[in-house]
C-alpha positions as CSV (number, residue, x, y, z in Angstrom):
1,M,-21.9,69.1,10.7
2,T,-21.8,72.8,11.6
3,D,-24.2,75.4,10.3
4,N,-21.9,76.3,7.3
5,G,-21.6,72.7,6.2
6,V,-18.1,72.2,7.7
7,P,-17.7,68.8,9.4
8,A,-17.2,68.7,13.2
9,L,-13.4,68.7,13.2
10,W,-13.2,68.5,17.0
11,L,-14.5,64.9,16.8
12,V,-11.3,63.7,15.3
13,P,-9.1,64.2,18.5
14,A,-12.1,64.0,20.8
15,L,-12.9,60.3,20.0
16,P,-9.5,58.9,21.1
17,A,-9.4,61.3,24.0
18,A,-12.8,60.0,25.2
19,G,-11.5,56.5,24.8
20,A,-8.6,57.3,27.0
21,L,-10.9,58.9,29.6
22,I,-13.2,55.8,29.7
23,I,-10.2,53.5,30.0
24,F,-8.7,55.4,32.9
25,L,-11.9,55.9,34.8
26,F,-13.8,52.6,34.3
27,S,-11.7,49.9,32.8
28,K,-10.5,48.7,36.2
29,F,-14.0,47.3,36.8
30,W,-13.8,45.2,33.6
31,N,-11.7,42.5,32.0
32,P,-8.3,44.0,30.9
33,R,-9.1,43.0,27.3
34,V,-12.0,45.4,27.2
35,A,-9.5,48.3,27.3
36,G,-8.0,47.2,24.1
37,R,-11.4,47.0,22.4
38,I,-12.3,50.5,23.6
39,A,-9.0,51.9,22.4
40,C,-9.3,50.3,19.0
41,S,-12.9,51.4,18.6
42,A,-12.0,55.0,19.5
43,V,-9.1,55.3,17.0
44,G,-11.1,53.4,14.4
45,L,-14.1,55.8,14.6
46,S,-11.7,58.7,14.5
47,F,-10.2,57.3,11.3
48,L,-13.6,56.9,9.7
49,W,-14.5,60.5,10.6
50,V,-11.2,61.6,9.0
51,L,-12.2,59.8,5.9
52,V,-15.5,61.8,5.9
53,C,-13.7,65.1,6.4
54,S,-11.2,64.2,3.7
55,Y,-13.9,63.4,1.2
56,M,-15.7,66.7,2.0
57,L,-12.5,68.7,1.6
58,I,-11.6,67.0,-1.8
59,T,-15.1,67.6,-3.2
60,W,-15.5,71.1,-1.7
61,P,-16.0,73.8,-4.4
62,G,-13.2,76.2,-4.8
63,E,-9.5,76.1,-5.8
64,A,-8.0,76.1,-2.3
65,P,-10.6,74.7,0.1
66,R,-9.8,74.5,3.8
67,F,-12.0,74.0,6.9
68,T,-11.6,76.0,10.1
69,Q,-13.5,75.7,13.3
70,K,-13.1,77.8,16.4
71,L,-14.7,76.5,19.6
72,W,-13.8,78.9,22.4
73,T,-11.0,81.2,23.6
74,W,-8.4,79.1,25.4
75,L,-5.8,81.7,26.3
76,D,-6.4,85.4,26.9
77,A,-3.4,87.1,28.5
78,G,-3.2,90.7,27.4
79,T,-1.6,90.9,23.9
80,I,-1.5,87.1,23.6
81,T,-4.7,85.2,22.9
82,A,-5.3,81.8,21.5
83,D,-8.4,79.9,20.6
84,V,-9.3,76.2,20.8
85,G,-9.6,76.0,17.0
86,F,-9.0,73.4,14.3
87,L,-7.7,73.6,10.8
88,F,-8.2,71.0,8.1
89,D,-6.5,71.4,4.8
90,Q,-4.5,69.1,2.5
91,V,-1.5,68.9,4.9
92,T,-3.8,68.2,7.8
93,L,-5.5,65.5,5.7
94,V,-2.3,63.7,5.1
95,F,-1.2,63.7,8.7
96,T,-4.6,62.8,10.2
97,L,-5.0,59.9,7.8
98,V,-1.6,58.5,8.8
99,V,-2.1,59.1,12.6
100,T,-5.5,57.5,12.7
101,G,-5.1,54.9,10.0
102,V,-1.7,53.5,10.9
103,G,-2.5,54.2,14.5
104,F,-5.6,51.9,14.3
105,I,-3.5,49.0,12.8
106,I,-1.0,49.5,15.6
107,H,-3.8,49.4,18.2
108,L,-5.3,46.3,16.7
109,Y,-1.9,44.6,16.7
110,S,-1.4,45.7,20.4
111,V,-4.5,43.8,21.5
112,A,-2.6,40.5,20.8
113,Y,0.9,41.7,21.7
114,M,0.0,43.1,25.1
115,R,-2.4,40.4,26.2
116,G,-1.7,39.3,29.7
117,D,0.5,42.3,30.6
118,D,0.0,43.7,34.1
119,G,-0.3,47.2,32.7
120,E,-2.6,46.4,29.8
121,R,-5.3,49.0,30.8
122,R,-2.7,51.7,31.5
123,F,-1.0,50.9,28.1
124,F,-4.2,51.4,26.0
125,G,-5.2,54.5,27.9
126,Y,-1.9,56.2,27.1
127,M,-1.9,54.9,23.5
128,N,-5.3,56.6,23.0
129,L,-4.2,59.8,24.7
130,F,-1.0,59.7,22.5
131,V,-3.1,59.6,19.3
132,A,-5.4,62.4,20.6
133,A,-2.4,64.7,21.4
134,M,-0.9,64.1,18.0
135,L,-4.2,64.9,16.4
136,V,-4.4,68.2,18.3
137,L,-0.8,69.0,17.2
138,V,-1.6,68.6,13.5
139,M,-5.1,70.0,13.5
140,A,-4.6,73.1,15.7
141,D,-5.2,76.4,13.8
142,N,-2.8,78.4,15.8
143,A,0.7,77.8,17.2
144,F,-0.1,78.1,20.9
145,F,-2.8,75.4,20.7
146,M,-0.4,73.3,18.6
147,F,2.1,73.6,21.4
148,L,-0.4,72.0,23.7
149,G,-0.5,68.9,21.5
150,W,3.2,69.1,21.1
151,E,3.7,68.8,24.9
152,G,1.0,66.2,25.1
153,V,2.8,63.7,22.8
154,G,6.0,64.3,24.8
155,C,4.2,63.5,28.1
156,C,2.5,60.4,26.7
157,S,5.8,59.2,25.2
158,F,7.4,59.4,28.7
159,F,4.7,57.1,30.2
160,L,4.8,54.6,27.3
161,I,8.6,54.4,27.0
162,G,8.7,53.7,30.7
163,H,5.8,51.3,30.6
164,F,8.0,48.5,32.1
165,Y,9.0,50.8,34.9
166,Q,10.1,47.8,37.1
167,K,13.5,48.0,35.4
168,Q,15.6,51.0,36.2
169,E,17.0,51.3,32.7
170,N,13.5,51.7,31.2
171,C,12.8,54.6,33.6
172,A,16.1,56.1,32.6
173,A,15.3,55.8,28.9
174,A,11.9,57.5,29.5
175,T,13.5,60.3,31.5
176,K,16.1,60.8,28.8
177,A,13.5,61.1,26.1
178,F,11.5,63.5,28.2
179,L,14.4,65.8,29.0
180,V,16.1,65.9,25.6
181,T,12.8,66.7,23.8
182,R,12.1,69.3,26.4
183,L,15.3,71.1,25.5
184,G,14.0,71.3,21.9
185,D,10.6,72.5,23.2
186,I,12.4,75.6,24.8
187,F,13.6,76.6,21.3
188,L,10.2,75.9,19.8
189,L,8.4,78.1,22.4
190,L,10.9,81.0,21.8
191,G,10.5,80.6,18.1
192,V,6.7,80.7,18.3
193,L,6.8,83.8,20.5
194,L,9.1,85.5,18.0
195,C,7.0,84.5,15.1
196,A,3.9,86.0,16.9
197,K,5.9,89.2,17.3
198,L,6.9,89.3,13.6
199,A,3.5,88.3,12.3
200,G,1.9,91.1,14.3
201,V,-1.1,89.1,15.5
202,S,-2.4,88.6,19.0
203,F,-2.5,84.8,18.4
204,L,-0.3,83.1,15.8
205,D,-2.6,81.9,13.2
206,L,-0.8,79.2,11.2
207,S,-1.5,81.2,8.1
208,G,-0.1,84.4,9.7
209,F,3.1,84.5,7.6
210,E,1.1,84.7,4.4
211,K,0.4,88.3,5.6
212,V,4.1,88.9,6.4
213,A,5.2,87.6,3.0
214,G,3.0,90.2,1.3
215,M,4.7,93.1,3.1
216,D,7.4,95.1,1.5
217,S,9.7,94.7,4.5
218,V,9.5,92.7,7.7
219,P,9.1,95.0,10.7
220,Q,12.1,95.4,13.0
221,A,12.0,94.3,16.6
222,F,14.3,94.0,19.6
223,G,16.8,96.3,17.9
224,A,17.4,93.8,15.0
225,S,16.5,93.9,11.4
226,G,13.5,92.0,10.0
227,P,15.5,89.5,7.9
228,L,17.8,88.6,10.8
229,L,14.8,88.0,13.1
230,L,13.2,85.8,10.4
231,T,16.4,83.7,10.3
232,I,16.5,83.5,14.1
233,A,12.9,82.5,14.2
234,G,13.5,79.8,11.6
235,L,16.5,78.4,13.5
236,L,14.6,78.4,16.8
237,L,11.8,76.4,15.2
238,L,14.4,74.1,13.7
239,G,15.7,73.5,17.2
240,G,12.2,72.4,18.3
241,A,12.1,70.0,15.3
242,M,15.5,68.6,16.2
243,G,14.3,67.6,19.6
244,K,11.0,66.1,18.7
245,S,12.2,64.4,15.4
246,A,15.5,63.2,16.9
247,Q,17.8,65.2,14.5
248,L,21.4,66.1,15.1
249,P,22.4,67.0,17.7
250,L,19.4,66.0,19.8
251,Q,19.0,62.5,18.4
252,T,20.4,60.6,21.4
253,W,17.0,59.8,23.0
254,L,15.4,57.8,20.2
255,P,17.5,54.6,20.2
256,D,17.1,54.3,24.0
257,A,13.3,54.8,23.6
258,M,13.1,51.2,22.4
259,A,12.8,50.3,26.1
260,G,9.0,50.6,25.6
261,P,6.8,47.9,24.2
262,T,7.2,47.3,20.4
263,P,3.8,48.8,19.5
264,V,4.9,52.0,21.2
265,S,8.0,52.1,19.1
266,A,5.9,51.6,16.0
267,L,3.5,54.4,17.0
268,I,6.3,56.8,17.9
269,H,8.3,56.2,14.7
270,A,5.6,55.8,12.1
271,A,2.6,57.9,13.0
272,T,3.3,60.3,15.9
273,M,6.0,62.2,17.8
274,V,9.1,62.0,15.6
275,T,7.1,63.2,12.6
276,A,6.0,66.3,14.5
277,G,9.2,68.2,13.5
278,V,8.5,67.5,9.8
279,Y,5.0,68.9,10.3
280,L,6.3,72.0,12.1
281,I,8.7,72.9,9.3
282,A,6.2,72.2,6.6
283,R,3.5,74.3,8.3
284,F,5.9,77.2,8.6
285,H,7.2,76.9,5.0
286,V,6.5,80.5,4.2
287,L,8.9,81.6,7.0
288,Y,11.7,79.4,5.7
289,V,11.3,80.6,2.1
290,M,11.6,84.1,3.5
291,A,14.8,83.1,5.5
292,P,17.0,81.2,3.1
293,V,19.8,80.8,5.6
294,A,17.5,79.0,8.0
295,L,16.2,76.8,5.0
296,A,19.8,75.9,4.2
297,A,20.3,74.9,7.8
298,V,17.3,72.6,7.6
299,A,18.8,70.9,4.6
300,M,22.2,70.4,6.2
301,V,20.7,69.1,9.4
302,G,18.6,66.6,7.4
303,V,21.3,65.2,5.2
304,G,23.8,65.1,8.1
305,T,21.4,63.2,10.3
306,A,20.4,60.8,7.5
307,F,24.1,59.8,7.0
308,Y,24.9,59.7,10.7
309,A,22.1,57.3,11.6
310,A,22.7,55.1,8.6
311,T,26.3,54.5,9.7
312,C,25.1,53.7,13.2
313,A,22.5,51.2,11.9
314,L,25.2,49.2,10.1
315,V,26.6,47.7,13.3
316,Q,23.7,47.6,15.8
317,T,22.8,44.1,17.2
318,D,19.4,44.9,18.7
319,I,16.7,44.5,16.1
320,K,14.7,47.5,17.4
321,R,17.7,49.7,17.6
322,I,18.5,49.0,14.0
323,L,15.0,50.2,13.1
324,A,15.3,53.2,15.5
325,Y,18.5,54.5,13.8
326,S,16.7,53.8,10.5
327,T,13.9,56.1,11.5
328,I,16.4,58.8,12.5
329,S,17.9,58.5,9.0
330,Q,14.6,58.5,7.1
331,I,13.3,61.5,9.1
332,G,16.6,63.1,7.9
333,Y,15.5,62.5,4.3
334,M,12.2,64.2,5.1
335,I,14.0,67.2,6.6
336,L,16.3,67.3,3.6
337,G,13.3,67.5,1.3
338,L,11.9,70.4,3.2
339,G,15.3,72.1,3.3
340,V,15.6,72.2,-0.5
341,G,12.1,73.6,-0.8
342,A,10.4,70.4,-1.9
343,F,7.8,70.6,0.9
344,S,5.2,68.3,-0.7
345,L,7.9,65.7,-1.3
346,G,9.1,65.8,2.3
347,L,5.5,65.0,3.3
348,F,5.3,62.3,0.6
349,H,8.3,60.5,2.2
350,F,6.6,60.9,5.6
351,F,3.5,59.2,4.1
352,T,5.3,56.3,2.6
353,H,7.6,55.9,5.5
354,A,4.7,55.6,7.9
355,F,3.6,52.3,6.3
356,Y,6.9,50.5,5.9
357,K,8.3,51.6,9.2
358,A,5.2,50.6,11.1
359,L,5.3,47.3,9.2
360,L,9.0,46.7,10.1
361,F,8.5,47.5,13.8
362,L,5.4,45.4,14.1
363,A,7.0,42.5,12.2
364,A,10.0,42.8,14.5
365,G,7.7,42.7,17.5
366,T,6.2,39.5,16.1
367,V,9.8,38.0,15.9
368,I,10.5,39.1,19.4
369,H,7.2,37.7,20.7
370,A,7.9,34.4,18.9
371,L,11.4,34.2,20.5
372,H,10.1,35.0,24.1
373,G,11.6,38.5,24.2
374,E,14.9,38.0,22.4
375,Q,16.1,41.1,20.5
376,N,19.7,40.3,19.6
377,I,19.8,39.5,15.9
378,Y,22.9,37.3,16.3
379,K,20.8,35.0,18.5
380,M,18.2,34.6,15.8
381,G,18.8,33.2,12.3
382,G,16.9,30.8,10.1
383,L,13.5,32.1,11.0
384,K,12.3,32.2,7.4
385,A,10.8,28.7,7.6
386,S,9.2,29.0,11.1
387,L,7.8,32.5,10.6
388,R,6.9,32.4,6.9
389,G,4.2,35.1,7.0
390,T,6.3,37.4,9.1
391,Y,9.2,37.0,6.8
392,L,7.2,37.9,3.7
393,V,5.8,41.1,5.2
394,F,9.2,42.0,6.7
395,L,10.7,41.6,3.2
396,C,8.1,44.0,1.8
397,G,9.0,46.6,4.4
398,A,12.7,46.1,3.9
399,A,12.4,46.5,0.1
400,A,10.6,49.8,0.6
401,L,13.1,51.0,3.2
402,A,16.1,50.1,1.0
403,G,14.4,51.9,-1.9
404,L,14.3,49.0,-4.3
405,P,12.7,49.9,-7.7
406,L,8.9,50.5,-7.8
407,T,8.4,50.3,-4.0
408,A,7.0,53.2,-2.1
409,G,10.4,54.1,-0.6
410,F,11.9,54.2,-4.1
411,F,9.6,56.9,-5.4
412,S,9.5,59.1,-2.3
413,K,13.2,59.0,-1.5
414,D,14.4,59.4,-5.1
415,A,12.2,62.4,-5.6
416,I,13.9,64.1,-2.6
417,L,17.3,63.2,-3.9
418,W,16.5,64.6,-7.3
419,Y,15.2,67.9,-5.9
420,S,18.2,68.1,-3.6
421,L,20.3,68.4,-6.7
422,S,18.1,70.3,-9.1
423,T,16.3,73.1,-7.2
424,K,17.8,76.5,-6.4
425,Y,18.2,75.4,-2.8
426,G,20.0,72.2,-3.6
427,N,23.6,71.4,-4.6
428,P,25.6,68.4,-5.7
429,A,27.0,67.8,-2.1
430,L,23.6,67.2,-0.7
431,F,22.8,64.9,-3.5
432,A,26.0,62.9,-3.2
433,L,25.7,62.5,0.6
434,G,22.1,61.5,0.1
435,M,23.1,58.8,-2.4
436,V,25.8,57.4,0.0
437,T,23.2,57.2,2.7
438,A,20.9,55.3,0.3
439,L,23.7,52.8,-0.3
440,L,24.2,52.4,3.5
441,T,20.5,52.0,4.0
442,A,20.3,49.1,1.6
443,I,23.2,47.4,3.2
444,Y,21.9,47.6,6.8
445,T,18.4,46.7,5.8
446,F,19.4,43.5,4.0
447,R,21.9,42.7,6.7
448,L,18.9,42.5,9.0
449,I,17.1,40.3,6.6
450,F,19.9,37.8,6.0
451,V,21.0,37.6,9.7
452,V,17.5,37.2,11.2
453,F,15.7,35.1,8.6
454,H,18.3,33.2,6.6
455,G,21.1,30.8,7.6
456,T,21.0,28.4,10.5
457,E,18.9,28.9,13.6
458,R,21.0,30.3,16.5
459,S,18.2,30.9,19.0
460,H,18.1,28.9,22.2
461,H,14.3,29.6,22.4
462,H,11.5,27.5,21.0
463,V,10.0,29.5,18.2
464,H,6.2,29.4,18.6
465,E,3.8,30.3,15.9
466,P,2.4,33.9,16.3
467,E,-1.3,34.3,16.5
468,P,-3.1,35.7,13.4
469,L,-3.6,39.2,14.9
470,L,0.2,39.6,15.0
471,V,0.5,38.9,11.3
472,K,-2.6,39.6,9.3
473,P,-3.0,43.3,10.0
474,L,0.6,43.7,8.6
475,A,-0.6,42.7,5.2
476,V,-2.4,46.1,4.8
477,L,0.8,47.9,5.7
478,A,2.8,45.7,3.3
479,F,0.4,46.6,0.5
480,F,0.9,50.3,1.0
481,A,4.7,49.9,1.5
482,L,4.8,48.4,-2.0
483,F,2.3,50.5,-3.9
484,A,1.8,53.9,-2.1
485,G,4.6,55.4,-4.2
486,F,2.4,55.3,-7.3
487,L,0.6,58.3,-5.9
488,N,3.4,60.5,-7.1
489,L,5.3,59.1,-10.1
490,P,8.4,61.0,-11.4
491,H,7.9,63.8,-13.9
492,F,9.4,61.7,-16.7
493,V,6.6,59.2,-16.5
494,P,3.9,60.3,-19.1
495,V,0.9,59.4,-16.9
496,L,0.0,60.0,-13.2
497,S,3.2,62.1,-12.7
498,A,3.5,64.5,-9.8
499,K,-0.1,63.8,-8.6
500,W,0.9,64.3,-5.0
501,E,2.6,67.6,-5.6
502,H,-0.6,68.8,-7.4
503,F,-2.7,67.7,-4.5
504,L,-0.7,69.8,-2.0
505,E,-0.3,72.8,-4.3
506,P,-3.2,74.7,-2.6
507,V,-1.1,74.8,0.6
508,F,2.4,75.3,-0.7
509,G,1.6,77.1,-3.9
510,H,4.4,79.1,-5.4
511,Y,6.6,78.6,-2.4
512,H,7.3,75.0,-3.5
513,A,10.6,74.8,-5.3
514,H,10.9,73.2,-8.7
515,P,13.7,71.6,-10.7
516,A,15.7,74.3,-12.6
517,G,18.5,72.4,-14.2
518,Y,20.5,69.2,-14.7
519,G,18.7,68.1,-17.8
520,G,15.1,68.3,-16.7
521,K,13.1,65.1,-17.1
522,A,16.1,63.3,-18.7
523,G,18.3,64.3,-15.7
524,E,15.6,63.0,-13.3
525,A,15.5,59.7,-15.2
526,L,19.2,59.4,-14.9
527,A,19.1,60.1,-11.2
528,A,16.4,57.5,-10.7
529,L,18.6,55.0,-12.6
530,L,21.6,55.9,-10.5
531,S,19.5,55.4,-7.3
532,T,18.3,52.0,-8.6
533,V,21.9,50.9,-9.2
534,V,22.9,52.2,-5.7
535,S,20.1,50.3,-3.9
536,L,20.8,47.1,-5.8
537,A,24.5,47.5,-5.1
538,G,23.7,47.8,-1.4
539,L,21.7,44.5,-1.6
540,F,24.6,42.8,-3.3
541,I,27.1,44.0,-0.7
542,A,24.8,42.8,2.1
543,W,24.5,39.4,0.4
544,K,28.3,39.1,0.1
545,L,28.8,40.0,3.7
546,Y,25.9,38.3,5.4
547,H,24.5,35.5,3.2
548,P,24.2,32.1,4.9
549,G,27.6,30.8,5.5
550,A,29.4,34.2,5.4
551,A,32.2,34.3,7.9
552,V,31.3,37.8,9.3
553,V,27.8,36.9,10.5
554,P,28.8,36.0,14.1
555,V,29.9,39.1,16.1
556,P,33.4,38.2,17.3
557,A,33.2,39.6,20.8
558,M,29.5,38.7,21.4
559,E,28.9,35.6,23.4
560,I,25.6,33.8,23.5
561,G,23.9,34.6,26.7
562,E,25.3,38.1,27.1
563,S,23.0,41.1,26.9
564,E,23.3,44.3,25.0
565,T,24.0,46.2,28.2
566,S,26.6,43.8,29.4
567,T,28.5,44.1,26.1
568,P,29.1,47.7,25.4
569,A,31.8,46.9,22.9
570,P,30.7,43.9,20.9
571,Y,33.2,44.3,18.0
572,K,36.9,43.9,17.8
573,A,37.2,46.9,15.5
574,S,37.3,50.2,17.3
575,L,35.5,52.0,14.4
576,A,32.6,49.5,14.6
577,N,32.3,50.0,18.4
578,W,32.4,53.8,17.9
579,L,29.5,53.5,15.4
580,Y,27.8,51.1,17.7
581,R,27.8,53.7,20.4
582,G,26.3,56.3,18.1
583,W,29.5,58.2,17.4
584,D,29.9,58.6,21.2
585,F,27.4,61.4,21.4
586,D,26.3,60.2,24.8
587,R,29.8,60.1,26.1
588,A,30.5,63.6,24.8
589,Y,27.3,65.0,26.4
590,D,28.2,63.2,29.6
591,A,31.6,64.8,29.7
592,A,30.4,68.2,28.6
593,F,27.2,68.6,30.5
594,V,26.3,65.8,32.9
595,R,29.6,65.5,34.8
596,P,30.1,69.3,35.2
597,F,26.5,69.6,36.4
598,R,27.1,66.9,38.9
599,R,30.3,68.5,40.1
600,L,28.5,71.8,40.3
601,S,25.7,70.1,42.2
602,G,28.3,68.7,44.6
603,M,29.9,72.2,45.1
604,S,26.5,73.7,45.7
605,S,25.8,71.0,48.3
606,W,29.1,72.0,50.0
607,V,28.2,75.7,49.9
608,D,24.8,74.9,51.3
609,R,26.1,72.7,54.0
610,V,29.2,74.7,55.1
611,I,28.5,78.3,54.4
612,I,24.7,78.7,54.3
613,D,24.0,76.2,57.1
614,G,27.1,77.5,58.9
615,V,25.7,81.0,59.1
616,F,22.4,79.8,60.6
617,E,24.2,77.5,63.0
618,L,26.6,80.3,64.2
619,S,23.6,82.5,64.8
620,A,21.9,79.8,66.8
621,A,25.1,79.3,68.8
622,I,25.4,83.0,69.6
623,V,21.7,83.1,70.7
624,R,22.3,80.0,72.9
625,G,25.4,81.5,74.4
626,V,23.6,84.8,75.3
627,H,20.7,82.8,76.6
628,S,23.0,80.7,78.9
629,L,24.7,83.9,80.2
630,L,21.4,85.5,81.0
631,L,20.2,82.3,82.5
632,A,23.1,82.3,84.9
633,F,22.0,85.6,86.3
634,Q,18.3,85.1,86.2
635,N,18.0,82.0,88.4
636,G,15.5,83.2,91.0
637,R,17.9,83.4,94.0
638,L,17.9,86.8,96.0
639,S,21.6,86.3,97.1
640,R,22.6,86.1,93.4
641,Y,20.6,89.2,92.6
642,A,22.2,91.1,95.6
643,L,25.6,90.0,94.5
644,V,25.0,91.2,90.9
645,M,23.7,94.5,92.3
646,L,26.8,94.9,94.4
647,F,29.1,94.2,91.6
648,G,27.1,96.5,89.4
649,A,27.2,99.4,91.8
650,L,30.9,98.8,92.3
651,A,31.5,98.8,88.6
652,G,29.5,102.0,88.2
653,T,31.4,103.8,90.9
654,I,34.8,102.8,89.5
655,I,33.7,104.0,86.0
656,L,32.4,107.2,87.4
657,F,35.5,107.9,89.4
658,F,38.0,107.2,86.7
659,G,35.9,109.0,84.2
660,R,36.1,112.3,86.2
661,G,39.8,111.8,86.7
662,W,40.4,111.5,83.0
């Protein structure tokens, strides 16, 4: 504790960072399994300290308690200064609980999953560092220090996605993730600098826009009006969120990021990295309320991404890629919630999604582990009997993802859909597209269930029983996937309604939008009923298409023994193959950017080789020619010197004679 009674906030990220340091420096002298124990202990202790900080914040006297702690000045460059400081409020509480709590379960699972791997020590070191960087990101009290954590998670994701670096495609996936997210980081940094200019502070305190919101008018800068600059700043920050949270059009890196070990996928999708964009927009909510055009752009990006990714997930054949596209879609729902002003509900969907998405990824990892690395769902089937425990927890996560009634996903997703219709920032088009996406979500989710766990077994591998550590920790996630939604019941429920929204009110306050039409509580009840019908309809459609014995279960062009990479077009239908390739975004980017860049690189190579090198080679040839000529006269022979003098005298005489005659 500090002198003023505030808990030592720096311990939260310091514990996993210390765990990573110990693993990197000393674990090579120990058994590889010790690295896993150190990593789990570090994240577990960090989680316990987050619980202590959370309890103190909740019980702290005052209407809007928040803890701040500044350690030292990190950056001091003229007008720009930034401290190493930490902020702990209700938003930070939510994110740190998820990062450390879900992160601890993923670490615990990884001890069994990564046993015997050659890079086990390296894996746990980077996992600890990943958690530490994410904690810095969500706890920093200023934007420049936040950017340090932002870059930290990007760096760690590069190392973890490329963990199996022996395969070239894994290295390519890691590089792709690193470069695409760096593009978003450029927008983020520009947005942060512009915000610092507008907020008029030497370092951008994350509460700085509270001061700007109280001004009569936003100051002009760079020859542009204040409202225009606010919109530009909001769009730049949205660009940063697009990159890190894999939103359109910077979403192409996330499906390929499945090249890393499954626990890495779970950590990236559920607790770290891709949720950073959600945190960014939520933390800068004041800016977006002041720039309604940027807020509308957030909503459109969110709902568009949710629909796009759901269509792609319908036809994927790799179990992890299905879940990857699912994450892109669910993050889209979170961004949609933020874009319609329902900031607390965007975070509520982040909270519930963390549990069921971590559950689904870890359960998928158990299936892959039991089938000796097989990831193609059409080479599975009939696993319900042999993997009973895994099937039950997977079913819990699938129910929450599909938004079946009374699950966590039902409450958090439906609240966003209702607000997308009823707030002043929403409209029927957003609501309708969100509902269509909910239908697609239920279809691809239960397609996964029916194809993998039901029907006849199609695997050529012997299914071995997973060890308890690969199944038992998932029960905790399954519990929250089913019941976490009761933390925020709809407004039409007479008890315990909107508890989550009230909890986050000290942060979002009057900036949080509220329903302003469409029948009030009765309209919300009808929307929930419609959502229930949609999710059950998706379940029914999936059953009709993929139930045991359905004719469409085998992929027509997919042969047993072929890999995903060797079968780029596994379907006979061109539309299905187009969706399978993610709407051909990669092909479009390759044609628009990669190939022209390569041609330009080839042209620059020609210019370098022919023109630039040619100039230096010509200069060298001239010097060598003059040198050879001089060498012919300067050979050390007196007769040659006398002859040169004679010809020189003769030439001088002739020139003098003819010169006078002229």
